[in-house]
C-alpha positions as CSV (number, residue, x, y, z in Angstrom):
1,X,-23.8,-4.6,-17.0
2,X,-26.9,-4.2,-14.8
3,X,-28.5,-0.9,-14.9
4,X,-28.7,1.2,-11.8
5,X,-32.5,0.4,-11.8
6,X,-31.8,-3.3,-11.7
7,X,-29.2,-2.9,-9.0
8,X,-31.7,-0.8,-7.1
9,X,-34.4,-3.4,-7.3
10,X,-32.1,-6.2,-6.1
11,X,-31.0,-4.0,-2.9
12,X,-34.6,-2.9,-2.2
13,X,-35.9,-6.5,-2.4
14,X,-33.5,-7.7,0.4
15,X,-34.6,-5.3,3.1
16,X,-32.2,-6.6,5.6
17,X,-28.4,-6.2,6.4
18,X,-27.8,-8.6,3.5
19,X,-28.5,-5.7,1.2
20,X,-25.0,-4.9,1.6
21,X,-24.1,-8.2,-0.3
22,X,-25.2,-6.7,-3.5
23,X,-22.6,-3.9,-3.3
24,X,-19.9,-5.9,-1.8
25,X,-20.2,-8.4,-4.7
26,X,-19.5,-5.7,-7.3
27,X,-16.6,-4.3,-5.3
28,X,-15.1,-7.9,-4.9
29,X,-15.7,-8.5,-8.8
30,X,-13.8,-5.3,-9.6
31,X,-10.9,-6.2,-7.5
32,X,-10.7,-9.7,-8.8
33,X,-10.8,-8.2,-12.4
34,X,-8.0,-5.8,-11.8
35,X,-5.8,-7.8,-9.4
36,X,-5.6,-4.8,-7.2
37,X,-6.8,-4.0,-3.6
38,X,-9.9,-1.9,-4.0
39,X,-11.1,0.8,-1.6
40,X,-14.4,2.8,-2.0
41,X,-14.5,6.2,-0.3
42,X,-17.8,7.7,-1.1
43,X,-20.3,10.1,0.5
44,X,-23.9,10.9,-0.4
45,X,-23.2,14.5,-1.3
46,X,-24.9,14.4,-4.5
47,X,-28.0,12.8,-3.1
48,X,-28.7,13.9,0.5
49,X,-28.2,17.6,0.1
50,X,-29.5,19.9,2.9
51,X,-31.0,16.7,4.7
52,X,-27.5,16.1,6.1
53,X,-24.8,18.5,7.7
54,X,-22.1,19.1,5.2
55,X,-19.4,17.9,7.8
56,X,-21.1,14.5,7.7
57,X,-20.5,14.3,3.8
58,X,-17.2,15.7,3.9
59,X,-13.6,14.5,4.3
60,X,-12.5,14.7,7.8
61,X,-9.7,13.3,9.9
62,X,-12.1,10.6,11.4
63,X,-12.1,9.1,7.8
64,X,-8.5,8.1,8.5
65,X,-9.7,5.5,11.0
66,X,-12.1,4.0,8.2
67,X,-9.1,3.7,5.8
68,X,-7.0,2.0,8.7
69,X,-9.8,-0.5,9.3
70,X,-10.5,-1.1,5.7
71,X,-6.7,-1.7,4.8
72,X,-5.9,-3.8,7.7
73,X,-4.8,-7.2,6.5
74,X,-4.5,-6.1,2.8
75,X,-1.2,-7.2,1.4
76,X,-1.3,-5.9,-2.2
77,X,1.3,-3.5,-3.7
78,X,-1.3,-1.8,-6.0
79,X,-4.6,0.0,-4.9
80,X,-7.6,1.2,-6.8
81,X,-9.1,4.1,-4.8
82,X,-12.8,4.8,-5.9
83,X,-13.4,8.4,-5.0
84,X,-16.9,10.2,-4.8
85,X,-16.6,13.1,-2.4
86,X,-17.0,16.8,-2.3
87,X,-13.6,17.1,-0.5
88,X,-13.3,18.6,2.9
89,X,-10.3,19.0,5.2
90,X,-6.9,19.7,3.4
91,X,-5.2,18.4,6.5
92,X,-7.2,15.2,6.4
93,X,-6.3,14.8,2.8
94,X,-2.6,15.3,3.5
95,X,-2.6,12.8,6.4
96,X,-4.5,10.2,4.3
97,X,-2.1,10.6,1.3
98,X,0.9,10.0,3.7
99,X,-0.8,6.8,4.9
100,X,-1.8,5.4,1.6
101,X,1.6,6.1,-0.1
102,X,3.3,4.4,2.9
103,X,1.3,1.3,2.1
104,X,1.1,1.1,-1.6
105,X,3.7,1.3,-4.3
106,X,1.0,2.2,-7.0
107,X,-2.3,3.9,-6.6
108,X,-4.9,4.5,-9.1
109,X,-7.7,7.0,-8.5
110,X,-11.0,6.0,-10.1
111,X,-13.6,8.8,-10.3
112,X,-17.0,7.4,-11.2
113,X,-18.7,10.9,-11.0
114,X,-17.2,13.5,-8.9
115,X,-14.1,13.9,-6.8
116,X,-14.0,17.5,-5.8
117,X,-11.6,20.0,-3.9
118,X,-9.5,18.0,-1.3
119,X,-10.5,14.7,-3.2
120,X,-9.1,16.2,-6.2
121,X,-5.8,16.7,-4.2
122,X,-5.9,13.1,-3.2
123,X,-6.4,12.1,-6.9
124,X,-3.2,14.2,-7.7
125,X,-1.3,12.1,-5.2
126,X,-2.0,8.9,-7.3
127,X,-0.1,7.5,-10.2
128,X,-3.1,8.0,-12.6
129,X,-6.7,9.1,-12.5
130,X,-9.5,7.0,-14.3
131,X,-12.3,9.2,-15.5
132,X,-15.3,8.8,-17.7
133,X,-16.8,11.3,-20.1
134,X,-19.2,12.1,-17.3
135,X,-16.7,12.3,-14.5
136,X,-15.4,15.5,-12.9
137,X,-12.6,16.7,-10.6
138,X,-12.4,20.1,-9.4
139,X,-10.5,23.3,-8.3
140,X,-8.4,23.0,-5.0
141,X,-8.8,26.6,-3.9
142,X,-9.4,26.5,-0.2
143,X,-12.6,27.7,1.4
144,X,-12.4,29.4,4.8
145,X,-15.4,29.6,7.4
146,X,-15.5,32.4,9.9
147,X,-18.1,33.7,12.3
148,X,-20.1,36.9,11.4
149,X,-22.9,38.6,13.2
150,X,-25.3,36.7,11.0
151,X,-23.9,33.3,11.6
152,X,-20.9,31.3,10.0
153,X,-19.8,32.4,6.7
154,X,-17.7,30.3,4.0
155,X,-15.9,32.1,1.2
156,X,-13.0,31.2,-1.0
157,X,-9.7,32.3,0.5
158,X,-8.8,34.0,-2.7
159,X,-12.0,36.0,-2.8
160,X,-11.3,37.4,0.6
161,X,-7.8,38.3,-0.3
162,X,-9.0,40.0,-3.4
163,X,-11.5,41.9,-1.6
164,X,-8.9,43.3,0.7
165,X,-6.7,44.2,-2.1
166,X,-9.7,46.0,-3.7
167,X,-10.3,47.9,-0.4
168,X,-6.7,49.2,-0.5
169,X,-6.9,50.3,-4.1
170,X,-10.3,52.2,-3.5
171,X,-9.1,53.8,-0.3
172,X,-6.0,54.9,-1.8
173,X,-7.9,56.5,-4.7
174,X,-10.6,58.0,-2.7
175,X,-10.2,58.3,1.3
176,X,-14.1,59.0,1.5
177,X,-14.6,55.3,1.0
178,X,-12.7,54.4,4.3
179,X,-15.9,54.1,6.4
180,X,-17.4,51.8,4.0
181,X,-14.5,49.4,3.8
182,X,-13.7,49.6,7.5
183,X,-17.2,48.3,8.4
184,X,-16.5,45.3,6.2
185,X,-12.8,44.6,7.1
186,X,-13.5,44.8,10.8
187,X,-15.9,41.8,10.4
188,X,-12.8,39.8,9.7
189,X,-11.5,37.6,12.4
190,X,-8.0,38.4,13.6
191,X,-5.5,36.5,11.4
192,X,-8.0,35.7,8.7
193,X,-5.9,37.3,5.8
194,X,-2.8,35.4,6.9
195,X,-4.8,32.2,7.0
196,X,-6.1,32.7,3.7
197,X,-2.7,33.2,2.2
198,X,-1.0,30.2,3.9
199,X,-3.9,27.9,3.0
200,X,-3.6,29.0,-0.7
201,X,-0.1,28.4,-0.6
202,X,-0.3,25.1,1.1
203,X,-2.9,23.6,-1.2
204,X,-0.7,24.3,-4.2
205,X,2.5,23.2,-2.5
206,X,1.0,19.8,-1.7
207,X,-0.4,19.1,-5.1
208,X,2.9,20.2,-6.7
209,X,4.8,18.0,-4.3
210,X,2.4,14.9,-4.9
211,X,2.6,15.3,-8.6
212,X,6.4,15.3,-8.8
213,X,6.7,12.4,-6.4
214,X,4.1,10.1,-7.9
215,X,2.2,10.9,-11.1
216,X,5.4,12.4,-12.8
217,X,8.0,10.6,-11.0
218,X,9.5,9.3,-14.1
219,X,9.1,12.4,-16.2
220,X,12.1,14.7,-16.7
221,X,9.8,17.6,-16.8
222,X,8.2,16.7,-13.6
223,X,9.0,20.2,-11.9
224,X,7.4,22.5,-14.5
225,X,4.5,20.2,-15.1
226,X,3.6,19.8,-11.5
227,X,3.9,23.5,-10.8
228,X,1.9,24.4,-13.8
229,X,-1.0,22.0,-12.9
230,X,-1.0,23.0,-9.2
231,X,-1.2,26.7,-10.1
232,X,-4.0,25.9,-12.5
233,X,-6.1,23.9,-10.1
234,X,-5.5,26.6,-7.5
235,X,-6.5,29.4,-9.6
236,X,-10.0,30.6,-8.2
237,X,-10.0,33.5,-10.7
238,X,-9.9,31.0,-13.6
239,X,-12.4,28.6,-12.4
240,X,-14.8,31.2,-11.0
241,X,-16.6,28.8,-8.6
242,X,-15.2,26.2,-6.2
243,X,-17.6,23.5,-7.5
244,X,-16.8,24.0,-11.2
245,X,-16.4,20.6,-12.9
246,X,-13.3,19.7,-14.7
247,X,-13.6,17.2,-17.3
248,X,-11.4,14.5,-18.5
249,X,-10.7,16.5,-21.7
250,X,-9.6,19.5,-19.6
251,X,-7.6,17.5,-17.2
252,X,-5.7,15.7,-20.0
253,X,-5.1,19.0,-21.8
254,X,-3.4,20.5,-18.7
255,X,-1.1,17.4,-18.4
256,X,-2.6,15.3,-15.7
257,X,-2.2,11.4,-16.4
258,X,-5.8,10.5,-17.1
259,X,-7.2,7.1,-18.2
260,X,-10.3,6.9,-20.1
261,X,-12.8,4.7,-18.4
262,X,-14.6,3.9,-21.8
263,X,-11.3,2.7,-23.2
264,X,-11.7,-0.6,-21.1
265,X,-15.3,-2.0,-21.5
266,X,-15.0,-4.6,-18.8
267,X,-13.3,-2.2,-16.3
268,X,-16.2,0.3,-17.2
269,X,-19.0,-2.1,-16.4
270,X,-17.4,-3.2,-13.1
271,X,-16.7,0.4,-11.9
272,X,-20.2,1.6,-12.9
273,X,-21.8,-1.3,-11.2
274,X,-19.9,-0.5,-8.0
275,X,-21.0,3.1,-8.2
276,X,-24.6,2.3,-8.9
277,X,-24.7,0.0,-6.0
278,X,-23.2,2.6,-3.7
279,X,-25.6,5.2,-4.7
280,X,-28.5,3.0,-4.3
281,X,-27.2,2.1,-0.8
282,X,-27.2,5.8,0.1
283,X,-30.8,6.1,-1.2
284,X,-32.4,3.2,0.6
285,X,-30.5,3.3,3.9
286,X,-29.3,5.9,6.4
287,X,-25.7,5.4,5.3
288,X,-24.2,8.9,4.2
289,X,-20.5,8.0,4.0
290,X,-18.5,4.8,3.6
291,X,-15.0,3.4,3.5
292,X,-15.0,-0.2,2.3
293,X,-12.7,-2.8,1.0
294,X,-13.1,-5.6,-1.6
295,X,-13.6,-8.1,1.3
296,X,-16.6,-6.1,2.5
297,X,-14.8,-4.8,5.6
298,X,-15.4,-1.0,6.2
299,X,-16.6,1.8,8.3
300,X,-19.9,3.6,7.7
301,X,-21.5,6.8,8.8
302,X,-25.2,6.5,9.2
303,X,-27.7,9.2,10.2
304,X,-31.5,9.3,11.0
305,X,-33.0,11.0,8.1
306,X,-36.3,10.8,6.1
307,X,-36.6,7.8,4.0
308,X,-36.1,8.4,0.2
309,X,-38.8,7.1,-2.1
310,X,-37.2,5.1,-4.9
311,X,-39.0,4.2,-8.1
312,X,-39.2,0.7,-9.2
313,X,-36.9,-0.5,-12.0
314,X,-36.5,1.0,-15.3
315,X,-34.0,3.6,-14.5
316,X,-31.2,3.9,-17.1
317,X,-27.7,2.8,-16.1
């Protein structure tokens, strides 16, 4: 397996549109090895940071168009979906799952590094998840964004509900705290608490539904398993932070069907070669998100951002 540094050198040397050939070669090799259609859905969220607006790196309804373009003409019954994403819109995840499950009988999610939040939800709609020792999925507790006097503010839906419950308890115990809590609660937009409650419920319901329908479809205990995992993934109090990484060991312990990437050396080498090529593409180009199939057909989000200096070779794979 070539190291990430070697792949980086190959891409940097090309300095033209043909640089995509390096990445596409590895995606095609992976598909040929597995005999499955292969789709990459990845964003540069672990590289570009504040240089790129979060919406450009996140899952949105516009990404469905990329999947439609990438899947056009593919005729296989099985799909490998390579996911590297911070998540994003739960509604977009729902629509994407409906589309993919209508086209494929079997779907395997491959997580070469991080598939968080709504991307974890998508992984739960697959028949199995492939993770390495270094890979992570994440909690699915929804985040809500609302306007405040100092600008937009994003917080976990559960945290907002918990704070409101705390306000009721403290006011009941000591009415003198009413002015303190009133100022804070009045900053909430109308309907915020209801929205928090419904989005929390929906996230768990969708994951429970998908696990039962796909990952545990042949399991006699599909109902209890699906409910337990959905509740665990959506438990903000247990995970503490929305971005907390859930390892392969933790995912397996809770009952998810997870394959170890390290158990198949040939698969591991091909998956990591694809991932390294994707990340180097993000490093040396303005591309910040891509949906691409094994035939090199895809849709790409690009932005004008400052060039990133990349070191010459020698980087460990």
